[in-house]
C-alpha positions as CSV (number, residue, x, y, z in Angstrom):
1,M,87.8,113.8,98.7
2,F,88.7,110.7,100.7
3,G,87.2,108.5,97.9
4,L,90.2,109.6,95.8
5,F,92.5,106.9,97.3
6,K,89.9,104.3,97.6
7,S,90.7,101.4,95.3
8,S,88.0,99.7,93.1
9,P,86.9,96.4,94.5
10,T,86.9,95.0,91.0
11,K,90.5,95.7,90.3
12,K,91.6,92.7,92.3
13,M,89.0,90.5,90.7
14,R,90.0,91.6,87.2
15,K,93.5,90.5,88.0
16,Q,92.3,87.1,89.2
17,L,90.1,86.8,86.0
18,E,93.1,87.4,83.8
19,Q,95.1,84.7,85.6
20,L,92.2,82.2,85.3
21,Q,91.9,82.9,81.6
22,Q,95.7,82.4,81.2
23,K,95.6,79.2,83.1
24,A,92.7,77.8,81.1
25,M,94.5,78.7,77.7
26,E,97.7,76.9,79.0
27,M,95.7,73.9,80.1
28,Q,93.9,73.7,76.7
29,R,97.3,73.9,74.8
30,N,98.6,71.1,76.9
31,G,95.5,68.9,76.0
32,D,93.6,69.0,79.3
33,I,90.3,70.1,77.8
34,R,88.3,69.1,80.9
35,G,90.4,71.1,83.1
36,S,90.4,74.0,80.8
37,S,86.6,74.1,80.6
38,H,86.4,73.9,84.4
39,I,88.7,76.9,84.8
40,S,86.9,78.8,82.0
41,Q,83.6,78.2,83.9
42,E,85.2,79.8,87.0
43,A,86.4,82.7,85.0
44,D,82.8,83.2,83.5
45,E,81.3,83.2,87.0
46,L,83.9,85.7,88.2
47,W,83.2,87.9,85.1
48,K,79.5,87.9,86.0
49,K,80.3,89.0,89.6
50,I,82.5,91.8,88.2
51,Q,79.7,93.1,86.0
52,D,77.3,93.0,88.8
53,L,79.6,95.0,91.0
54,E,80.3,97.6,88.4
55,A,76.7,98.0,87.6
56,A,76.0,98.6,91.3
57,E,78.7,101.2,91.5
58,K,77.1,103.3,88.8
């Protein structure tokens, strides 16, 4: 019953992932390929963490 109002720990991480992906896209459009690849790598690592947490929840 009390778990009803408990927020998912991955919700915040998904929002951060979306922001990282948006930033990487903007950097790539502006010609900063190295910066874009660095941000994309951070986003990939965050995505792996999200997948691990969601697998542990189930």
